[in-house]
C-alpha positions as CSV (number, residue, x, y, z in Angstrom):
1,M,168.6,133.3,46.1
2,T,169.9,135.1,49.0
3,R,168.2,135.0,52.4
4,W,167.1,138.6,52.1
5,K,165.8,137.8,48.8
6,L,163.6,135.1,50.2
7,V,162.2,137.4,53.0
8,V,161.2,140.1,50.2
9,A,159.5,136.8,48.3
10,A,157.6,136.0,51.2
11,L,156.6,139.3,52.1
12,A,155.0,139.8,48.6
13,A,153.4,136.6,48.3
14,L,151.9,136.2,51.9
15,V,151.4,139.4,52.9
16,L,150.5,141.4,49.7
17,G,149.4,138.6,47.3
18,T,150.3,138.4,43.7
19,G,151.6,141.6,41.6
20,T,149.0,140.7,39.1
21,A,146.2,142.1,40.6
22,A,147.9,145.2,41.5
23,A,147.9,146.2,37.9
24,Q,144.5,146.9,38.0
25,P,143.8,147.9,41.5
26,Q,140.2,148.5,43.1
27,T,139.7,152.4,43.6
28,G,141.8,153.7,46.3
29,T,143.8,150.4,46.8
30,P,147.7,151.3,46.4
31,S,150.0,149.2,43.9
32,L,152.7,147.3,44.7
33,G,154.7,150.1,43.6
34,Q,153.5,152.5,46.3
35,V,154.0,149.9,48.9
36,F,157.5,149.2,47.9
37,N,158.1,152.8,47.5
38,G,161.7,154.3,47.4
39,F,162.2,154.2,51.3
40,V,160.8,150.6,51.6
41,V,163.2,149.5,48.9
42,G,166.0,151.2,50.7
43,Q,165.6,149.1,53.6
44,F,165.6,146.0,51.5
45,T,168.8,146.6,50.0
46,G,170.6,148.1,52.7
47,A,169.1,145.4,55.5
48,R,171.2,143.9,58.1
49,I,170.2,139.7,59.2
50,A,170.5,139.5,62.7
51,T,172.8,137.1,64.1
52,P,171.7,133.7,65.7
53,D,172.7,135.2,69.1
54,Q,170.8,138.5,68.3
55,A,167.6,136.7,67.3
56,F,167.8,134.1,70.1
57,Q,167.9,136.8,72.6
58,A,165.3,139.1,70.9
59,L,162.9,135.7,70.8
60,T,163.5,135.1,74.7
61,A,161.6,138.1,75.9
62,N,163.6,138.9,79.1
63,D,164.2,142.7,78.4
64,P,165.0,144.5,81.7
65,F,163.4,147.3,80.0
66,Y,160.2,146.3,81.2
67,R,160.7,146.3,84.9
68,E,158.3,149.2,86.1
69,P,159.8,151.7,88.5
70,A,157.7,152.6,91.6
71,L,155.1,155.5,91.0
72,T,154.9,158.1,93.2
73,G,151.3,159.0,92.4
74,S,152.1,162.7,91.0
75,E,152.8,161.5,87.6
76,Q,150.7,162.6,85.0
77,P,149.2,161.0,82.2
78,G,151.5,160.6,79.6
79,T,154.7,161.1,81.7
80,L,157.7,159.2,80.2
81,L,159.1,156.6,83.0
82,K,161.8,155.4,80.6
83,A,163.0,155.0,77.1
84,K,165.5,152.7,75.3
85,K,166.9,153.1,71.7
86,V,166.3,149.9,70.2
87,D,167.1,148.1,66.5
88,V,163.9,147.2,64.8
89,M,163.9,143.7,63.8
90,F,161.1,141.6,61.8
91,G,161.8,138.1,60.5
92,G,165.4,138.2,61.8
93,V,166.2,141.1,59.6
94,T,167.0,144.9,60.4
95,P,166.3,147.8,58.1
96,P,169.1,150.4,58.2
97,D,167.0,153.5,58.5
98,V,164.4,153.3,61.2
99,E,165.1,154.8,64.3
100,A,163.2,153.2,67.4
101,Y,162.6,153.6,70.9
102,K,160.9,151.6,73.5
103,L,158.9,153.4,75.7
104,M,157.5,153.2,79.4
105,Y,154.8,155.6,80.3
106,V,152.1,156.6,82.8
107,T,148.5,156.1,81.7
108,T,145.1,155.6,83.3
109,G,142.7,152.8,83.6
110,V,139.2,152.7,82.3
111,D,137.9,155.3,84.8
112,G,140.7,157.7,83.3
113,S,142.0,158.5,86.6
114,T,143.6,155.3,88.2
115,P,147.4,155.2,87.2
116,A,148.7,152.4,85.0
117,V,151.8,152.1,83.4
118,S,152.1,151.0,79.3
119,T,155.0,150.2,77.0
120,G,155.0,150.5,73.3
121,I,157.2,151.4,70.4
122,L,158.1,154.4,68.4
123,M,159.3,154.0,64.7
124,I,160.7,156.8,62.8
125,P,162.1,156.6,59.2
126,K,165.6,158.4,58.7
127,D,164.8,159.8,55.3
128,G,166.4,163.2,55.1
129,Q,163.5,164.8,56.4
130,P,164.1,166.4,60.2
131,A,162.0,164.9,63.0
132,D,160.6,167.8,64.1
133,Q,159.0,168.2,60.9
134,K,157.4,164.8,60.6
135,R,153.6,164.2,61.4
136,L,152.9,161.2,63.9
137,I,150.6,158.2,63.1
138,S,149.3,156.5,66.3
139,Y,148.6,153.1,64.9
140,Q,147.0,150.3,66.8
141,E,147.4,147.2,65.5
142,A,144.6,144.2,65.5
143,N,146.7,142.9,68.6
144,D,144.2,140.8,70.5
145,S,146.5,139.1,72.8
146,V,145.7,138.7,76.1
147,G,149.4,137.0,77.1
148,W,152.5,138.8,77.9
149,S,155.2,139.7,75.3
150,C,152.7,139.4,72.7
151,H,152.7,143.1,72.2
152,P,154.0,145.8,69.4
153,S,157.3,146.7,71.4
154,T,158.4,142.5,71.1
155,Q,157.0,142.3,67.7
156,W,159.0,144.8,65.9
157,T,162.3,144.1,67.8
158,G,162.4,140.3,66.9
159,G,159.8,138.6,69.4
160,D,156.8,137.0,68.6
161,P,157.3,136.2,64.9
162,L,154.1,134.5,63.9
163,D,151.6,137.0,65.4
164,G,149.3,138.0,62.3
165,A,148.6,141.3,63.9
166,S,152.3,142.2,63.1
167,W,152.1,141.0,59.6
168,S,148.9,142.6,58.6
169,A,150.5,145.8,59.7
170,L,153.5,145.6,57.3
171,G,151.8,146.9,54.1
172,P,150.3,149.9,56.2
173,L,153.7,150.7,57.8
174,A,155.6,150.8,54.5
175,L,153.2,153.2,53.3
176,M,153.5,155.3,56.6
177,F,157.2,155.1,56.4
178,G,157.1,155.7,52.7
179,K,155.2,159.2,53.4
180,G,158.0,160.1,56.0
181,Y,155.6,159.8,59.0
182,A,156.6,158.6,62.5
183,V,154.6,155.8,64.0
184,M,153.9,155.4,67.6
185,I,152.3,151.8,68.7
186,S,151.2,151.0,72.1
187,D,151.4,147.8,73.8
188,V,148.1,148.6,75.8
189,G,149.7,148.0,79.1
190,N,153.3,146.7,79.9
191,D,154.0,143.9,77.6
192,A,156.4,142.2,80.3
193,D,153.3,142.0,82.7
194,R,152.3,138.1,83.4
195,N,149.2,139.3,84.4
196,P,146.5,138.9,81.4
197,H,146.3,142.0,79.4
198,G,143.0,144.3,79.3
199,V,143.3,144.8,75.6
200,F,139.7,144.6,74.8
201,A,138.8,147.5,77.7
202,G,138.5,150.2,75.1
203,K,138.7,152.9,77.3
204,F,142.1,151.7,78.8
205,A,143.3,151.2,75.3
206,A,142.7,154.6,74.2
207,H,144.0,156.3,77.3
208,A,147.3,153.8,76.4
209,Q,147.1,155.2,73.0
210,L,146.6,158.8,74.0
211,D,149.2,158.9,76.4
212,G,151.6,156.7,74.1
213,I,151.3,159.8,71.9
214,R,152.1,162.4,74.4
215,A,155.4,160.5,75.6
216,A,156.3,159.9,72.1
217,L,156.3,163.7,71.3
218,H,157.7,164.5,74.5
219,H,160.9,162.1,74.2
220,R,163.6,164.6,73.5
221,P,166.0,162.6,71.8
222,A,163.5,161.4,69.2
223,G,163.3,164.7,68.3
224,L,159.6,165.1,67.5
225,N,157.7,168.6,67.5
226,P,155.4,168.3,70.6
227,Q,152.9,170.2,68.6
228,A,153.1,167.8,66.0
229,Q,150.1,166.8,63.9
230,V,148.7,163.4,64.6
231,A,146.5,160.8,63.3
232,L,144.9,157.9,64.8
233,F,144.8,154.6,63.4
234,G,143.3,151.4,64.3
235,I,142.0,148.3,63.0
236,A,140.1,145.6,64.6
237,G,140.8,145.3,68.3
238,G,143.1,148.3,67.9
239,G,140.4,149.9,66.0
240,V,137.9,149.7,69.3
241,G,140.9,151.6,71.1
242,A,141.5,154.0,68.5
243,A,137.6,154.7,68.2
244,F,137.5,155.4,71.9
245,S,140.6,157.6,71.4
246,A,138.9,159.7,69.0
247,E,135.7,160.2,71.1
248,L,137.7,160.9,74.5
249,A,140.5,163.0,72.9
250,P,138.8,166.3,73.3
251,A,138.5,166.1,76.8
252,Y,141.2,163.6,77.9
253,A,144.0,164.9,75.6
254,P,142.7,168.2,74.4
255,E,146.3,169.4,73.7
256,L,146.9,166.5,70.7
257,A,146.6,167.9,67.4
258,V,144.4,165.1,66.4
259,K,143.7,165.7,62.7
260,S,142.1,162.4,61.5
261,T,141.0,158.8,62.7
262,V,141.0,156.0,60.8
263,L,138.9,152.9,61.7
264,E,139.3,149.5,60.2
265,G,137.0,146.8,60.7
266,M,136.5,147.5,64.5
267,V,134.1,145.9,66.8
268,V,131.3,148.5,67.5
269,N,129.0,146.2,69.9
270,T,131.1,143.9,71.8
271,R,127.5,141.7,72.8
272,N,126.6,141.6,68.9
273,F,130.3,140.7,68.2
274,L,129.9,137.7,70.4
275,R,126.6,136.7,69.1
276,V,128.3,136.4,65.4
277,A,131.7,135.0,66.2
278,D,130.5,132.6,68.8
279,G,130.5,129.4,67.0
280,S,132.3,130.6,63.9
281,V,135.8,130.6,62.7
282,G,136.5,133.4,65.2
283,S,135.1,131.4,68.4
284,G,138.8,131.7,69.9
285,F,138.6,135.5,69.5
286,A,135.6,135.7,70.9
287,L,136.7,134.0,73.9
288,A,139.6,136.1,74.1
289,T,137.6,139.1,73.9
290,L,136.1,138.3,77.2
291,L,139.5,137.5,78.8
292,G,140.7,140.7,77.6
293,M,137.9,142.8,79.1
294,E,137.9,141.0,82.6
295,P,141.0,142.6,83.8
296,A,139.6,146.1,83.9
297,Y,135.9,144.7,84.8
298,P,136.4,142.0,87.4
299,Q,132.8,142.0,88.3
300,M,132.5,139.9,85.0
301,R,133.7,137.0,87.2
302,V,134.5,134.9,84.1
303,E,136.4,132.3,85.8
304,E,133.9,130.9,88.3
305,K,131.4,130.7,85.3
306,L,133.6,128.4,83.2
307,T,133.4,124.4,83.3
308,P,136.8,122.7,84.1
309,A,137.6,122.4,80.3
310,G,136.4,126.2,79.9
311,R,139.0,126.8,82.6
312,G,141.6,125.1,81.4
313,I,141.3,126.7,77.6
314,A,140.8,130.1,79.4
315,D,144.1,129.7,81.5
316,F,146.2,128.9,78.3
317,F,144.6,131.9,76.5
318,R,145.5,134.1,79.3
319,T,149.4,133.4,78.7
320,Q,149.3,133.1,75.1
321,C,149.8,135.5,71.9
322,Q,146.9,135.7,69.4
323,T,148.9,133.2,66.7
324,P,148.1,130.3,66.9
325,A,146.4,130.2,70.1
326,Y,142.9,132.1,69.4
327,F,142.4,130.2,66.0
328,G,142.3,126.8,67.6
329,L,138.6,127.1,68.6
330,P,136.7,127.2,65.0
331,L,133.2,126.7,64.9
332,L,133.3,125.6,68.9
333,P,129.6,127.1,70.5
334,L,131.1,128.9,73.6
335,R,128.1,127.9,75.8
336,T,129.9,124.4,75.9
337,L,132.7,126.3,78.2
338,F,130.4,127.7,80.4
339,T,128.3,126.1,83.5
340,S,125.1,127.8,82.8
341,G,124.8,126.5,79.1
342,V,124.2,130.2,78.2
343,G,126.0,132.0,75.7
344,P,128.3,134.6,76.8
345,A,126.7,137.3,74.9
346,D,123.6,136.9,77.3
347,E,125.5,136.4,80.3
348,P,123.9,138.8,83.1
349,D,127.0,139.6,84.7
350,F,128.9,140.5,81.4
351,Q,126.2,143.0,80.5
352,Q,127.8,146.0,82.2
353,A,131.2,145.6,80.4
354,F,129.5,145.2,77.2
355,E,127.5,148.5,77.6
356,D,130.8,150.3,78.7
357,N,132.3,149.3,75.6
358,V,129.6,150.3,73.0
359,L,131.4,152.6,70.6
360,G,129.5,156.3,69.8
361,R,128.5,156.9,73.4
362,S,131.6,158.4,75.4
363,G,132.2,161.6,73.3
364,T,132.1,163.2,69.9
365,P,135.3,162.7,67.6
366,K,136.8,166.5,66.6
367,S,138.9,164.8,64.4
368,K,137.6,164.0,60.8
369,V,137.1,160.3,60.8
370,L,137.1,157.4,58.0
371,I,135.5,154.5,58.8
372,A,136.6,151.5,56.4
373,S,134.8,148.0,56.9
374,C,133.2,145.3,55.2
375,A,130.2,146.2,53.1
376,K,128.4,143.0,53.4
377,D,128.2,140.1,56.0
378,D,129.5,137.8,53.1
379,S,132.7,136.3,54.0
380,F,134.3,134.5,56.9
381,M,135.8,137.6,57.7
382,S,132.8,139.3,58.5
383,L,132.5,138.9,62.2
384,V,131.3,142.7,62.7
385,P,127.8,143.1,61.2
386,A,128.0,145.6,58.6
387,Q,125.4,147.4,59.9
388,E,126.9,148.6,62.8
389,S,129.9,150.7,60.8
390,R,127.4,152.4,59.2
391,D,125.2,153.3,62.2
392,L,128.4,154.2,64.1
393,A,129.2,156.5,61.1
394,E,125.9,158.1,61.3
395,T,126.1,158.7,64.7
396,Y,129.0,160.5,64.6
397,R,127.7,162.8,61.7
398,E,124.5,163.5,63.5
399,R,126.8,165.2,66.3
400,G,128.7,167.4,63.8
401,T,131.7,165.0,63.1
402,D,133.1,164.9,59.6
403,V,132.7,161.4,58.7
404,T,133.7,159.5,55.6
405,Y,132.1,155.9,55.3
406,E,134.1,153.7,53.1
407,P,132.6,150.1,52.3
408,T,135.1,147.3,51.6
409,D,134.6,144.4,49.6
410,C,135.4,141.5,52.0
411,S,133.7,138.9,49.9
412,M,134.9,135.1,49.0
413,T,134.7,136.1,45.5
414,R,136.8,139.0,45.6
415,M,139.3,136.9,47.8
416,L,139.4,134.5,45.0
417,T,139.8,136.6,42.1
418,D,141.8,139.8,43.8
419,L,143.8,138.4,46.5
420,Y,145.8,141.5,46.7
421,G,143.1,144.3,46.5
422,W,141.3,141.7,49.2
423,G,143.9,141.8,51.5
424,A,145.4,145.6,51.2
425,D,141.9,147.1,51.7
426,L,141.1,144.5,54.6
427,F,144.4,145.8,56.4
428,G,143.4,149.6,55.7
429,M,146.2,150.2,53.1
430,Q,143.6,152.1,51.2
431,T,143.5,154.8,54.0
432,I,146.9,156.2,54.2
433,D,146.5,158.6,51.1
434,W,143.2,159.9,53.1
435,I,145.0,160.3,56.1
436,D,147.8,162.6,54.1
437,R,145.2,164.7,52.7
438,Q,143.8,165.5,56.3
439,F,147.0,167.1,57.5
440,D,147.6,170.7,57.0
């Protein structure tokens, strides 16, 4: 078997499960035939294997592209600072028909005014449709990495190969590319910035996402229509940013033609997420959540509250990607890392940051919204209380937003009996047809 056939087999087995379950899909769950659509199969057959030198260079994460130019202070949010055409590379393989650009652009902090710099990657399927006729999906991954060189512009150009966020994006991206969509993914900050990344500061993530759309639409070599219709897609940590994007877009980026928003398995209330995740299989992600809020909320003063062991773990986390680091604290009660002995959900100095990141309080989405989340708290993946997603849907609906709530069967029973359907829905693959129907 050739190396490429092995890659295809691995994708089917590890990401999508077996093909048997797809023969009788759950309602809305795409079949394997839809995932391995004509465009995707074409990428398999025409793919190029990276040379050892290319693969090594991708892993070294020393691209000078990420060096930031000095800002004058007059740049508007969304201003493109630089762009670089790149080859998409994943697992040492480069697809032949995906045009891609790394982008660096101006955005703003949580206050919506303090200038900041973010990077990201724009990917456009070359399928015969002119670029200026394509719709754009702003896709925010389940990327919870506080460290540098862990984010999408690195992941999709050959770096950070183990990150679960990129693997979970393979199915949704295959469906998006199969429909001809261009896809913009923000890094939520400059990926090469050695300082901890504020990925869990929802308003900063939203501004970086919306300004990434602006930068992508106005990058002339890409050829997109600046008035192109847009959809927002966010999952898990990326779902927090996408939700804030939908809430803030009418005031922050009113010129964008945002038609729909998909929110998949996102944290609605950080405090409540910490209560559930702390001491569970998600303890590492709970700690990472605090560290990914602190850059935007320095008043949290996380460092001074940690024990020596806690500081050591936190210092390690601040430089790491989520895989495998954040999976390394299963079942650890986080209070054991704090000198007060109090769990972080109840730490007084964290409460203002928590309050500032509750979804449903910052604005009313004008786009249609689909919320897809676990229907019950019935599996190890159920770290977000199921009721909170239903409550958020009702909050938006009461304010006049067109909301669809789609409960997902995340149960252990389904995982054991229908691994494909369980994984496909958990990654949001069942929502892509809904996105397609919302475009004019």
